[in-house]
Each structure stands twice: as C-alpha cells, then as structure tokens.
ROVEX-45892 format. One line per 3 residues: number of its first residue (from 0); their letters; for each residue x, z, y of N, C-alpha, C. Coordinates in nm, 2 decimals, padded with zeros to 4 digits. Each point is the difference from the previous one (the first is absolute). Example, Ala and Ser with C-alpha at 12.3 -4.5 7.8 and 13.67 -1.06 7.14 Angstrom:
<firos>
0	AS	01.32/00.78/-00.57/-00.09/00.00/00.12/00.09/00.00/00.12 ~ -00.04/-00.07/00.11/00.09/00.00/00.11/-00.08/00.08/00.11
</firos>
This chain:
<firos>
0	XXX	-02.63/-05.42/-01.47/-00.14/-00.01/00.02/-00.06/-00.12/-00.07 ~ -00.12/00.01/-00.06/-00.06/-00.11/-00.06/-00.03/-00.12/00.10 ~ 00.02/-00.12/-00.05/-00.01/-00.12/00.09/-00.14/00.00/00.06
3	XXX	-00.11/00.04/-00.07/-00.13/-00.01/00.05/-00.02/00.09/00.12 ~ 00.06/00.12/00.00/-00.01/00.09/00.12/00.08/-00.05/00.11 ~ 00.11/-00.07/-00.03/00.09/-00.06/00.11/-00.08/-00.11/00.07
6	XXX	-00.07/-00.08/-00.08/-00.08/-00.11/00.05/-00.12/00.05/00.08 ~ -00.06/00.11/-00.05/-00.11/00.06/00.07/00.04/00.06/00.13 ~ 00.11/00.06/00.01/00.05/00.05/00.12/00.03/-00.11/00.10
9	XXX	00.05/-00.11/-00.05/00.02/-00.12/00.08/-00.13/-00.05/00.05 ~ -00.11/00.00/-00.08/-00.13/-00.04/00.04/-00.05/00.08/00.12 ~ 00.02/00.13/-00.01/-00.05/00.09/00.11/00.08/-00.02/00.13
12	XXX	00.13/-00.02/-00.01/00.08/-00.04/00.12/-00.05/-00.13/00.06 ~ -00.03/-00.10/-00.09/-00.04/-00.13/00.04/-00.14/00.01/00.07 ~ -00.09/00.08/-00.05/-00.13/00.02/00.06/00.01/00.06/00.14
15	XXX	00.08/00.10/00.01/00.02/00.07/00.13/00.07/-00.10/00.10 ~ 00.09/-00.08/-00.05/00.07/-00.10/00.09/-00.11/-00.10/00.05 ~ -00.09/-00.04/-00.08/-00.09/-00.10/00.04/-00.10/00.05/00.10
18	XXX	-00.04/00.13/-00.02/-00.10/00.06/00.10/00.07/00.02/00.13 ~ 00.12/00.04/00.01/00.07/00.02/00.13/00.03/-00.13/00.06 ~ 00.04/-00.10/-00.08/00.03/-00.14/00.05/-00.12/-00.06/00.07
21	XXX	-00.12/00.02/-00.06/-00.12/-00.06/00.06/-00.03/00.06/00.13 ~ 00.03/00.13/00.02/-00.02/00.07/00.13/00.10/-00.05/00.10 ~ 00.13/-00.01/-00.04/00.11/-00.05/00.09/-00.02/-00.14/00.04
24	XXX	-00.06/-00.09/-00.08/-00.02/-00.14/00.03/-00.11/-00.02/00.11 ~ -00.07/00.10/00.03/-00.10/-00.01/00.11/00.07/-00.02/00.14 ~ 00.13/00.05/00.01/00.06/00.00/00.12/00.11/-00.11/00.02
27	XXX	00.05/-00.05/-00.12/00.12/-00.08/00.00/-00.02/-00.13/-00.08 ~ 00.07/-00.11/00.04/-00.01/-00.12/-00.07/00.07/00.02/-00.14 ~ -00.06/-00.06/-00.10/00.05/00.03/-00.14/00.14/-00.03/-00.02
30	XXX	00.06/-00.11/00.05/00.14/-00.03/-00.01/00.09/00.10/00.06 ~ -00.04/00.04/00.12/00.08/00.10/00.07/-00.01/00.14/-00.07 ~ -00.11/00.03/-00.05/-00.02/00.13/-00.07/00.08/00.00/-00.13
33	XXX	00.00/-00.12/-00.07/00.08/-00.01/-00.13/00.15/00.02/00.03 ~ 00.05/-00.06/00.11/00.14/00.02/00.04/00.03/00.14/00.03 ~ -00.09/00.07/00.07/00.02/00.14/00.04/00.01/00.08/-00.13
36	XXX	-00.09/-00.02/-00.09/-00.01/00.07/-00.13/00.14/-00.02/-00.08 ~ 00.04/-00.13/00.00/00.13/-00.03/-00.07/00.12/00.08/00.06 ~ 00.00/00.01/00.13/00.11/00.07/00.06/00.00/00.15/-00.03
39	XXX	-00.12/00.06/00.01/-00.01/00.14/-00.04/00.02/00.02/-00.15 ~ -00.04/-00.10/-00.08/00.03/00.01/-00.14/00.15/00.00/-00.03 ~ 00.08/-00.07/00.08/00.14/00.00/-00.02/00.06/00.13/00.04
42	XXX	-00.06/00.07/00.10/00.05/00.13/00.04/-00.03/00.10/-00.11 ~ -00.12/-00.01/-00.06/-00.03/00.10/-00.11/00.07/-00.03/-00.13 ~ 00.06/-00.12/-00.01/00.07/-00.03/-00.12/00.15/00.04/00.01
45	XXX	00.04/00.04/00.12/00.14/00.04/00.01/00.05/00.12/-00.09 ~ -00.09/00.10/-00.02/00.04/00.11/-00.09/00.05/-00.05/-00.14 ~ -00.06/-00.11/-00.05/00.04/-00.06/-00.13/00.14/-00.05/00.00
48	XXX	00.06/-00.02/00.12/00.13/-00.05/00.02/00.11/00.10/-00.07 ~ -00.03/00.13/00.00/00.09/00.10/-00.05/00.00/00.00/-00.15 ~ -00.09/-00.07/-00.07/-00.01/00.00/-00.14/00.03/-00.14/-00.07
51	XXX	00.07/-00.08/00.08/00.03/-00.14/-00.04/00.14/-00.02/-00.06 ~ 00.00/-00.07/-00.11/00.13/-00.05/-00.05/00.01/-00.15/00.05 ~ 00.09/-00.02/00.10/00.00/-00.13/00.06/00.06/-00.11/-00.09
54	XXX	00.06/00.04/-00.12/00.05/-00.10/-00.09/-00.11/-00.08/-00.07 ~ -00.12/00.05/00.01/-00.11/-00.08/-00.06/-00.04/-00.12/00.08 ~ 00.04/-00.01/00.12/-00.04/-00.11/00.09/00.08/-00.13/-00.03
57	XXX	-00.03/-00.06/-00.11/00.06/-00.13/-00.03/-00.08/-00.11/00.07 ~ 00.06/-00.12/00.02/-00.08/-00.10/00.07/-00.13/-00.03/-00.07 ~ -00.01/00.01/-00.13/-00.13/-00.02/-00.07/-00.10/00.10/00.04
60	XXX	00.04/00.13/00.00/-00.09/00.11/00.04/-00.05/-00.02/00.14 ~ 00.09/-00.03/00.09/-00.04/-00.02/00.14/-00.10/-00.11/00.01 ~ 00.02/-00.11/-00.07/-00.09/-00.11/00.01/-00.14/00.04/-00.05
63	XXX	00.00/00.07/-00.11/-00.13/00.04/-00.06/-00.07/00.10/00.09 ~ 00.07/00.09/00.06/-00.06/00.10/00.09/-00.05/-00.07/00.13 ~ 00.08/-00.09/00.04/-00.04/-00.08/00.12/-00.12/-00.08/-00.02
66	XXX	-00.01/-00.06/-00.12/-00.12/-00.08/-00.03/-00.12/00.09/-00.01 ~ 00.01/00.11/-00.07/-00.11/00.10/-00.01/-00.04/00.05/00.14 ~ 00.09/00.02/00.09/-00.03/00.05/00.13/-00.07/-00.11/00.08
69	XXX	00.04/-00.13/-00.02/-00.07/-00.11/00.07/-00.14/-00.01/-00.04 ~ -00.03/00.00/-00.13/-00.14/-00.01/-00.04/-00.08/00.12/00.04 ~ 00.06/00.12/00.00/-00.07/00.12/00.04/-00.03/00.00/00.15
72	XXX	00.09/-00.05/00.08/-00.02/-00.01/00.15/-00.11/-00.10/00.03 ~ 00.00/-00.11/-00.07/-00.10/-00.10/00.02/-00.14/00.05/-00.04 ~ -00.01/00.06/-00.11/-00.12/00.06/-00.05/-00.06/00.11/00.10
75	XXX	00.09/00.08/00.05/-00.04/00.11/00.09/-00.06/-00.06/00.13 ~ 00.07/-00.10/00.05/-00.05/-00.06/00.13/-00.14/-00.07/-00.03 ~ -00.01/-00.07/-00.11/-00.13/-00.06/-00.03/-00.11/00.10/-00.02
78	XXX	00.03/00.11/-00.07/-00.11/00.10/-00.01/-00.02/00.08/00.13 ~ 00.10/00.01/00.08/-00.02/00.07/00.13/-00.10/-00.09/00.09 ~ 00.01/-00.13/-00.01/-00.09/-00.08/00.07/-00.14/00.02/-00.05
81	XXX	-00.02/00.01/-00.14/-00.12/00.02/-00.06/-00.06/00.14/00.05 ~ 00.08/00.10/-00.01/-00.05/00.14/00.04/-00.04/00.00/00.15 ~ 00.07/-00.08/00.08/-00.04/00.00/00.15/-00.13/-00.06/00.03
84	XXX	-00.04/-00.11/-00.08/-00.12/-00.07/00.03/-00.11/00.01/-00.10 ~ 00.02/00.07/-00.11/-00.10/00.02/-00.10/-00.02/00.15/-00.03 ~ -00.11/00.03/-00.06/-00.03/00.13/-00.05/00.10/00.05/-00.10
87	XXX	00.05/00.12/00.01/00.09/00.05/-00.10/-00.07/00.01/-00.14 ~ -00.13/00.02/00.00/-00.08/00.01/-00.13/-00.01/-00.13/-00.06 ~ 00.03/-00.11/00.07/00.00/-00.14/-00.06/00.14/-00.04/-00.04
90	XXX	00.10/00.03/00.08/00.14/-00.04/-00.03/00.06/00.08/-00.12 ~ -00.02/00.13/00.00/00.06/00.08/-00.10/-00.05/-00.04/-00.15 ~ -00.13/-00.02/-00.02/-00.03/-00.05/-00.14/00.06/-00.13/-00.03
93	XXX	00.01/-00.09/00.10/00.06/-00.13/-00.03/00.14/00.01/-00.05 ~ 00.07/00.10/00.05/00.14/00.02/-00.04/00.01/00.05/-00.14 ~ -00.11/00.05/-00.05/00.00/00.05/-00.14/00.01/-00.12/-00.10
96	XXX	-00.02/-00.12/00.05/00.01/-00.12/-00.09/00.15/-00.03/-00.04 ~ 00.09/00.07/00.06/00.14/-00.04/-00.02/00.05/00.02/-00.15 ~ -00.05/00.10/-00.08/00.03/00.00/-00.14/-00.04/-00.12/-00.07
99	XXX	-00.12/-00.05/00.03/-00.05/-00.12/-00.06/00.08/-00.13/00.04 ~ 00.04/00.00/00.12/00.09/-00.11/00.05/00.13/00.00/-00.08 ~ 00.05/00.12/-00.02/00.13/00.02/-00.08/-00.02/-00.06/-00.14
102	XXX	-00.12/00.03/-00.06/-00.02/-00.04/-00.14/-00.01/-00.15/00.00 ~ -00.07/-00.06/00.10/-00.01/-00.15/00.00/00.14/-00.06/00.02 ~ 00.08/00.05/00.09/00.13/-00.05/00.02/00.09/00.01/-00.13
105	XXX	-00.02/00.11/-00.07/00.07/00.02/-00.12/-00.04/-00.11/-00.10 ~ -00.13/-00.03/-00.01/-00.04/-00.11/-00.09/00.05/-00.14/00.04 ~ -00.01/-00.03/00.13/00.04/-00.13/00.05/00.16/-00.02/00.00
108	XXX	00.07/00.11/00.04/00.14/-00.01/00.02/00.08/00.03/-00.13 ~ -00.04/00.11/-00.06/00.07/00.06/-00.11/-00.06/-00.03/-00.14 ~ -00.12/-00.07/00.00/-00.07/-00.03/-00.12/-00.05/00.12/-00.08
111	XXX	-00.03/00.11/00.08/-00.06/00.12/-00.06/-00.15/-00.02/-00.03 ~ -00.04/00.00/-00.12/-00.13/-00.03/-00.04/-00.09/00.12/00.02 ~ -00.12/-00.02/00.06/-00.09/00.11/00.02/-00.09/00.01/-00.12
114	XXX	-00.02/00.13/-00.05/-00.10/00.02/-00.11/-00.14/00.02/00.06 ~ -00.09/00.03/-00.09/-00.14/00.01/00.04/-00.02/00.11/00.10 ~ 00.06/00.11/-00.02/-00.01/00.12/00.09/00.05/-00.04/00.14
117	XXX	00.11/-00.07/00.01/00.05/-00.04/00.13/-00.09/-00.10/00.07 ~ -00.06/-00.09/-00.08/-00.09/-00.09/00.06/-00.13/00.07/00.05 ~ -00.04/00.10/-00.07/-00.12/00.08/00.05/00.04/00.07/00.13
120	XXX	00.13/00.05/00.00/00.04/00.07/00.12/00.00/-00.10/00.12 ~ 00.05/-00.12/-00.02/00.00/-00.10/00.11/-00.14/-00.03/00.04 ~ -00.09/-00.01/-00.09/-00.14/-00.03/00.03/-00.06/00.11/00.08
123	XXX	00.03/00.13/-00.04/-00.04/00.11/00.08/00.04/00.00/00.14 ~ 00.13/-00.04/00.02/00.05/-00.01/00.14/-00.07/-00.11/00.08 ~ -00.03/-00.11/-00.07/-00.07/-00.11/00.07/-00.14/00.05/00.04
126	XXX	-00.07/00.07/-00.09/-00.13/00.06/00.03/00.01/00.09/00.12 ~ 00.10/00.09/00.00/00.01/00.09/00.12/00.02/-00.08/00.13 ~ 00.08/-00.11/-00.01/00.03/-00.08/00.12/-00.13/-00.07/00.04
129	XXX	-00.08/-00.04/-00.10/-00.13/-00.06/00.03/-00.09/00.09/00.08 ~ -00.01/00.13/-00.05/-00.08/00.10/00.07/00.05/00.02/00.15 ~ 00.13/00.00/00.01/00.06/00.01/00.14/-00.04/-00.12/00.09
132	XXX	-00.01/-00.12/-00.06/-00.02/-00.12/00.07/-00.14/-00.02/00.05 ~ -00.09/00.06/-00.08/-00.14/-00.03/00.03/-00.06/00.09/00.10 ~ -00.07/-00.05/00.10/-00.07/00.07/00.10/-00.15/00.01/-00.05
135	XXX	-00.05/00.12/-00.03/-00.14/00.01/-00.05/-00.11/-00.06/00.08 ~ 00.03/-00.02/00.13/-00.10/-00.05/00.09/00.01/-00.15/00.02 ~ 00.09/-00.07/-00.08/00.02/-00.14/00.01/00.00/-00.06/-00.14
138	XXX	-00.02/-00.14/-00.01/00.00/-00.06/-00.12/00.15/-00.01/-00.06 ~ 00.01/-00.02/-00.13/00.13/-00.01/-00.06/00.09/-00.10/00.06 ~ -00.05/-00.12/00.03/00.08/-00.11/00.05/00.05/00.04/00.14
141	XXX	-00.09/00.05/00.09/00.04/00.04/00.13/00.10/00.11/00.00 ~ -00.02/00.10/-00.09/00.10/00.11/-00.01/00.13/-00.05/-00.04 ~ 00.00/-00.09/-00.11/00.13/-00.05/-00.05/00.07/-00.08/00.10
144	XXX	-00.07/-00.09/00.08/00.06/-00.08/00.10/00.07/00.09/00.11 ~ -00.07/00.10/00.04/00.06/00.09/00.10/00.12/00.07/-00.05 ~ 00.00/00.05/-00.13/00.11/00.06/-00.06/00.12/-00.09/-00.02
147	XXX	-00.03/-00.12/-00.04/00.11/-00.10/-00.02/00.06/-00.05/00.13 ~ -00.09/-00.01/00.10/00.05/-00.05/00.13/00.07/00.10/00.09 ~ 00.00/00.12/-00.04/00.07/00.11/00.08/00.15/-00.02/-00.01
150	XXX	00.07/-00.03/00.10/00.14/-00.02/00.00/00.07/00.13/-00.04 ~ -00.05/00.12/00.05/00.06/00.12/-00.03/-00.02/00.05/-00.14 ~ -00.11/-00.03/-00.06/-00.02/00.02/-00.15/00.10/-00.08/-00.08
153	XXX	00.02/-00.13/00.05/00.10/-00.09/-00.07/00.14/00.06/00.01 ~ 00.03/00.06/00.11/00.14/00.06/00.02/00.01/00.12/-00.10 ~ -00.10/00.08/-00.01/00.01/00.11/-00.09/00.01/-00.05/-00.15
156	XXX	-00.07/-00.10/-00.03/00.01/-00.05/-00.14/00.13/-00.07/-00.02 ~ 00.06/-00.06/00.10/00.13/-00.06/-00.01/00.11/00.11/-00.02 ~ -00.03/00.11/00.06/00.10/00.11/-00.01/00.01/00.05/-00.14
159	XXX	-00.11/-00.01/-00.08/00.01/00.04/-00.14/00.11/-00.06/-00.08 ~ 00.02/-00.13/00.03/00.11/-00.07/-00.07/00.13/00.06/00.03 ~ 00.02/00.03/00.13/00.13/00.06/00.04/00.02/00.14/-00.06
162	XXX	-00.11/00.08/00.01/00.01/00.13/-00.06/00.03/-00.01/-00.15 ~ -00.06/-00.09/-00.07/00.02/-00.01/-00.15/00.15/-00.05/-00.03 ~ 00.05/-00.10/00.08/00.13/-00.04/-00.02/00.10/00.11/00.03
165	XXX	-00.03/00.08/00.11/00.09/00.11/00.04/00.00/00.10/-00.11 ~ -00.11/00.03/-00.06/00.00/00.11/-00.10/00.09/-00.04/-00.12 ~ -00.01/-00.13/-00.04/00.08/-00.05/-00.11/00.15/00.01/00.04
168	XXX	00.04/-00.04/00.12/00.13/00.01/00.05/00.05/00.15/00.00 ~ -00.08/00.09/00.04/00.03/00.14/00.01/00.03/00.05/-00.15 ~ -00.08/-00.04/-00.09/00.02/00.04/-00.14/00.14/-00.05/-00.05
171	XXX	00.03/-00.13/00.03/00.13/-00.05/-00.04/00.12/00.08/00.06 ~ -00.02/00.03/00.13/00.11/00.07/00.07/00.03/00.14/-00.05 ~ -00.11/00.07/-00.03/00.03/00.14/-00.05/00.01/00.02/-00.15
174	XXX	-00.02/-00.11/-00.07/00.02/00.00/-00.15/00.11/-00.09/-00.04 ~ -00.02/-00.13/00.01/00.10/-00.10/-00.05/00.13/00.02/00.08 ~ -00.01/00.01/00.13/00.12/00.01/00.08/00.05/00.15/00.01
177	XXX	-00.08/00.09/-00.05/00.04/00.14/00.00/00.04/00.06/00.13 ~ -00.07/-00.04/00.11/00.03/00.05/00.13/-00.07/00.14/00.02 ~ 00.07/00.10/00.05/-00.05/00.13/00.02/-00.11/-00.01/00.11
180	XXX	-00.10/00.09/-00.01/-00.11/00.00/00.10/00.05/00.02/00.14 ~ 00.09/00.10/00.03/00.05/00.01/00.14/00.06/-00.13/00.05 ~ 00.08/-00.06/-00.08/00.07/-00.12/00.04/-00.10/-00.11/00.03
183	XXX	-00.10/-00.01/-00.09/-00.11/-00.10/00.02/-00.08/00.02/00.13 ~ -00.04/00.13/00.02/-00.09/00.03/00.11/00.08/-00.03/00.13 ~ 00.12/00.05/00.01/00.08/-00.02/00.13/00.02/-00.15/00.03
186	XXX	00.06/-00.07/-00.09/00.03/-00.14/00.03/-00.13/-00.08/00.02 ~ -00.10/00.03/-00.08/-00.13/-00.06/00.02/-00.06/00.01/00.14 ~ 00.01/00.12/00.06/-00.05/00.02/00.13/00.09/-00.06/00.11
189	XXX	00.13/-00.01/-00.03/00.08/-00.08/00.10/-00.05/-00.14/00.01 ~ -00.02/-00.06/-00.12/-00.05/-00.14/00.00/-00.14/-00.01/00.06 ~ -00.08/00.09/-00.02/-00.14/00.00/00.05/00.01/00.00/00.16
192	XXX	00.08/00.09/00.05/00.02/00.01/00.15/00.05/-00.13/00.05 ~ 00.09/-00.07/-00.06/00.06/-00.12/00.04/-00.11/-00.11/00.00 ~ -00.07/-00.01/-00.11/-00.10/-00.11/-00.01/-00.12/00.03/00.09
195	XXX	-00.04/00.12/00.03/-00.10/00.04/00.09/00.03/-00.04/00.14 ~ 00.12/00.02/00.04/00.05/-00.04/00.13/00.00/-00.15/00.02 ~ 00.04/-00.07/-00.10/00.00/-00.15/00.00/-00.15/-00.05/00.02
198	XXX	-00.09/00.06/-00.08/-00.14/-00.04/00.00/-00.06/00.03/00.14 ~ 00.04/00.12/00.05/-00.05/00.04/00.14/00.05/-00.10/00.11 ~ 00.13/-00.05/-00.02/00.05/-00.09/00.10/-00.06/-00.13/-00.01
201	XXX	-00.05/-00.04/-00.12/-00.06/-00.14/-00.01/-00.15/00.00/00.03 ~ -00.07/00.10/-00.06/-00.14/00.00/00.01/-00.06/00.11/00.09 ~ 00.09/00.09/00.05/-00.05/00.10/00.09/00.06/-00.01/00.14
204	XXX	00.02/00.11/00.06/00.06/00.00/00.14/00.14/00.04/00.01 ~ 00.08/-00.02/-00.11/00.14/00.03/-00.01/00.02/00.15/00.01 ~ 00.12/00.03/00.06/00.04/00.14/00.01/-00.09/00.08/00.09
207	XXX	-00.06/-00.07/00.10/-00.10/00.07/00.09/-00.12/00.04/-00.08 ~ -00.04/-00.09/-00.09/-00.12/00.04/-00.08/00.03/00.11/-00.10 ~ 00.12/00.00/-00.05/00.04/00.11/-00.09/00.00/00.13/00.07
210	XXX	00.05/00.00/00.13/00.00/00.12/00.08/-00.14/00.05/00.02 ~ -00.09/-00.10/00.03/-00.14/00.04/00.01/-00.06/00.06/-00.13 ~ 00.04/-00.06/-00.11/-00.04/00.05/-00.13/00.05/00.14/-00.02
213	XXX	00.12/00.03/00.04/00.05/00.14/-00.02/-00.07/00.10/00.09 ~ -00.02/-00.04/00.13/-00.06/00.09/00.09/-00.15/00.02/-00.01 ~ -00.07/-00.11/-00.01/-00.14/00.00/-00.02/-00.05/00.04/-00.14
216	XXX	00.09/-00.04/-00.10/-00.03/00.04/-00.13/00.01/00.15/-00.02 ~ 00.10/00.05/00.07/00.01/00.15/00.00/00.02/00.06/-00.13 ~ -00.08/00.11/-00.02/00.01/00.08/-00.12/-00.06/-00.08/-00.12
219	XXX	-00.09/-00.09/00.03/-00.06/-00.08/-00.11/00.11/-00.08/-00.07 ~ 00.09/-00.06/00.08/00.11/-00.08/-00.06/00.10/00.09/-00.08 ~ 00.02/00.12/00.06/00.09/00.09/-00.07/-00.05/00.05/-00.13
222	XXX	-00.13/00.04/00.00/-00.06/00.05/-00.13/-00.02/-00.12/-00.10 ~ -00.03/-00.12/00.04/-00.01/-00.11/-00.09/00.13/-00.03/-00.06 ~ 00.11/00.00/00.07/00.13/-00.02/-00.05/00.04/00.11/-00.10
225	XXX	-00.02/00.12/00.04/00.03/00.11/-00.09/-00.07/-00.01/-00.13 ~ -00.13/-00.02/00.00/-00.09/-00.01/-00.12/00.04/-00.13/-00.08 ~ 00.04/-00.11/00.07/00.04/-00.12/-00.07/00.13/00.02/-00.08
228	XXX	00.10/00.07/00.07/00.12/00.03/-00.07/-00.03/00.09/-00.12 ~ -00.09/00.09/00.01/-00.04/00.09/-00.11/-00.06/-00.08/-00.11 ~ -00.09/-00.08/00.03/-00.07/-00.07/-00.11/00.09/-00.10/-00.07
231	XXX	00.10/-00.06/00.07/00.09/-00.09/-00.06/00.10/00.08/-00.09 ~ 00.04/00.12/00.04/00.09/00.08/-00.08/-00.07/00.03/-00.13 ~ -00.12/00.05/00.00/-00.07/00.04/-00.12/-00.03/-00.12/-00.09
234	XXX	-00.03/-00.11/00.07/-00.03/-00.12/-00.08/00.13/-00.05/-00.07 ~ 00.11/00.01/00.07/00.13/-00.04/-00.07/00.03/00.09/-00.11 ~ -00.02/00.13/00.02/00.02/00.10/-00.11/-00.08/-00.04/-00.12
237	XXX	-00.13/-00.03/00.02/-00.09/-00.04/-00.11/00.04/-00.13/-00.07 ~ 00.05/-00.09/00.08/00.04/-00.13/-00.06/00.12/00.01/-00.09 ~ 00.08/00.11/00.02/00.11/00.02/-00.09/-00.04/00.02/-00.14
240	XXX	-00.12/00.05/-00.03/-00.04/00.04/-00.13/-00.13/-00.06/-00.05 ~ -00.06/-00.09/00.08/-00.13/-00.06/-00.04/00.00/-00.14/00.05 ~ -00.09/-00.08/-00.07/-00.01/-00.14/00.04/-00.07/-00.01/00.13
243	XXX	00.03/-00.12/00.07/-00.04/-00.02/00.13/-00.15/00.00/00.01 ~ -00.07/-00.06/-00.10/-00.15/00.00/00.00/-00.06/00.13/00.00 ~ 00.06/00.09/-00.08/-00.05/00.14/-00.01/00.01/00.07/00.13
246	XXX	00.12/-00.01/00.06/00.02/00.07/00.13/-00.08/-00.06/00.11 ~ -00.02/-00.13/00.00/-00.08/-00.07/00.11/-00.14/00.04/-00.01 ~ -00.05/00.01/-00.12/-00.15/00.03/-00.02/-00.03/00.15/00.05
249	XXX	00.09/00.09/-00.04/-00.02/00.14/00.05/00.02/00.01/00.15 ~ 00.10/-00.07/00.05/00.03/00.01/00.14/-00.12/-00.05/00.08 ~ -00.06/-00.11/-00.04/-00.11/-00.06/00.07/-00.13/00.07/-00.02
252	XXX	00.00/00.11/-00.08/-00.12/00.08/00.00/-00.02/00.07/00.13 ~ 00.10/-00.01/00.09/-00.01/00.05/00.13/-00.11/-00.06/00.08 ~ -00.04/-00.12/-00.04/-00.11/-00.07/00.08/-00.13/00.08/-00.01
255	XXX	-00.02/00.07/-00.11/-00.12/00.08/-00.01/-00.01/00.11/00.10 ~ 00.11/00.07/00.01/00.01/00.11/00.10/00.00/-00.05/00.14 ~ 00.07/-00.11/00.03/00.00/-00.06/00.13/-00.13/-00.05/00.04
258	XXX	-00.08/-00.07/-00.09/-00.13/-00.05/00.03/-00.10/00.12/00.03 ~ 00.01/00.10/-00.08/-00.09/00.12/00.01/00.02/00.07/00.14 ~ 00.13/00.03/00.02/00.03/00.08/00.12/00.00/-00.09/00.13
261	XXX	00.06/-00.12/-00.01/00.01/-00.09/00.11/-00.14/-00.05/00.05 ~ -00.08/-00.03/-00.10/-00.13/-00.05/00.04/-00.08/00.10/00.08 ~ 00.00/00.13/-00.04/-00.06/00.10/00.08/00.07/00.03/00.13
264	XXX	00.13/00.01/-00.01/00.08/00.04/00.12/-00.02/-00.10/00.11 ~ 00.00/-00.13/-00.03/-00.02/-00.11/00.10/-00.14/-00.05/00.02 ~ -00.09/00.07/-00.07/-00.15/-00.03/00.02/-00.03/-00.15/-00.04
267	XXX	00.05/-00.04/-00.11/-00.02/-00.14/-00.04/-00.13/-00.02/-00.08 ~ -00.05/-00.12/00.00/-00.12/-00.03/-00.07/00.02/-00.03/-00.15 ~ -00.10/00.01/-00.08/00.00/-00.04/-00.14/00.11/00.08/-00.08
270	XXX	00.03/00.12/00.04/00.10/00.08/-00.07/-00.03/00.02/-00.14 ~ -00.13/00.04/-00.03/-00.04/00.02/-00.14/00.02/-00.11/-00.09 ~ -00.03/-00.12/00.04/00.01/-00.12/-00.08/00.15/-00.03/-00.01
273	XXX	00.08/00.01/00.10/00.14/-00.03/-00.01/00.07/00.11/-00.09 ~ -00.05/00.12/00.01/00.06/00.11/-00.09/-00.02/-00.04/-00.15 ~ -00.13/-00.05/-00.02/-00.03/-00.04/-00.14/00.09/-00.11/-00.04
276	XXX	00.01/-00.10/00.09/00.09/-00.12/-00.03/00.14/00.04/-00.03 ~ 00.05/00.10/00.08/00.14/00.05/-00.02/00.01/00.06/-00.13 ~ -00.10/00.08/-00.04/00.01/00.07/-00.14/00.00/-00.11/-00.11
279	XXX	-00.08/-00.10/00.02/00.00/-00.11/-00.10/00.13/-00.07/-00.01 ~ 00.06/-00.03/00.11/00.13/-00.07/00.00/00.11/00.09/-00.06 ~ 00.00/00.13/00.03/00.10/00.10/-00.05/-00.02/00.01/-00.15
282	XXX	-00.13/00.00/-00.05/-00.03/00.01/-00.14/00.06/-00.13/-00.07 ~ -00.02/-00.11/00.06/00.05/-00.13/-00.06/00.16/00.01/00.00 ~ 00.06/00.06/00.10/00.14/00.01/00.00/00.05/00.09/-00.11
285	XXX	-00.08/00.11/-00.03/00.04/00.09/-00.10/00.00/-00.07/-00.14 ~ -00.11/-00.08/-00.02/-00.01/-00.08/-00.12/00.12/-00.09/-00.02 ~ 00.05/-00.05/00.11/00.11/-00.09/00.00/00.13/00.06/-00.06
288	XX	00.01/00.14/00.01/00.13/00.06/-00.03/-00.01/00.09/-00.12 ~ -00.13/00.02/-00.06/-00.01/00.09/-00.11/00.05/-00.07/-00.13
</firos>
C-alpha cells in the first residue's frame, strides 16, 4: 500500500483515539488513564508475538525501542493532561505543530537547511498557532499572556518535542535497524507498559490508581488502546518507505477531523476559529514536506 494511505489511515485511528480519550478522561486522572491504556495496549499487541523473529532483538535494538517507548509514554501522559483540562479543539491543532518541530530539530541537530518553501510552511504554522492563541474578545497582549501562562498548554507544547524525537527514533528502528513491524510493536508496548506503571507509581496513585484507571476508564481505555496500537502500526508501516516529516505531516492532519468532530461533540466554544487555525497549521505542515 502507498505510504500516503498508510499515514492517512494512521491519522484516522489517531483522531478516533483522541476523541475517545477526551471522553474517558472526564472520569479518570490522566496518569492513571495512561497506565490503563498502556496495559490494554500490551494485551492488543500480543497477536504480533506470533510473527516475531526474536533474533532481531540485539542490545542496540532493545535500547532504541526502549528510548522510543520512553519518549512516547512521556508525550502521551503530557497530552492526556492537556486533553483532561483543555478543549480538544485547542489541543489537537497544537499537536499539528510537530512536523515543524521536527524540521527545526533537523536544522539545529543535523544541520538540515530549510529552503524558502519550508520557511513559508513554518510561518504558516506560526500563524495558525497565533489564531489559536488569540481570544477575539480580548486584546492581543492579554490573550497571549493567558496562552503563555497556561501550564497545560505548555505541557502540550513540550510533548511536541517528545513526539518529534520519537518519530525520528521510530524511523531509525524500522529502516536503519531493519526491525520488523510486529517485533517493534510488541516490544514497544512492553516498554510503554513498564514506563507507564513507573510514572503512575511516582506521579499517580500507584497500582491502586492503575486499577481505578482500568475500571473507571472502562471501554474508553480499551478503545483508546486499540486505536493507538492501530495508528502506531500504520505509522510504522509508512515510516518504512517514507521520510519521517512526510509521515508526521499526514498523520497530524488528524487534528482537522478531531477539531471538527470533537468541538461539536463536546460543545466547545470558538470551534470555527480553531478549525480554521487547524487547517492553516496542517497546510503549513504540508508545505514542510512537499
């Protein structure tokens, strides 16, 4: 299958996951919910066990997959906090900035020079973020101060760095290290379950909280984990044949669908403006990868 359609399927799974996650987080603490999702994710990754060549698990491969799982777990918990306390029509477009973050990291770390089109794309993403940040009923300075001072928005923005680093690691794992998708998915979710339990023990209510996450999270946690495993599978398949920036930009087009459906579903304000901002950010992301 063409990489674009694989990434698009990943986007649809991701959008569905975000919508169900927002609903589930109404009942459960974000850390406990993330731990519950990770445990169900491990369960749903078990079928991949039957397609694994265990000889691929060299120490280097295990380290890379463990590192990728760590940044993915951290990013998921940060975004879960954002989804719990902020409108989904605000958080989702912000996550569309991740392709731009990847480009900036490539420039700073790898010396990849941005051409004019890429710079225009970054500027478009900044404009979209500006539209998100501004409250039409307040002055620019007051709106910007509130946007900047929100600890939950800062957590979401911080998660972009983790997601961008994780995408680069995933690309290395399935291409340079030539790890099969089943092997990657299974070991990846083992590490995610371990890291999520550690985070729940430190920042949550330990195993008791995880139990609450499983019981009160209910079907929401089950469906989020199933959709998450699905989007990671199709993302990994796409990364085998396309650059990480291309896959990331298409995958993050999910924000448009999430903002449109979630804004109406949860009766959020300013949905039209946020939908427009999401479209601008996605357009900027597309320019980044053309």
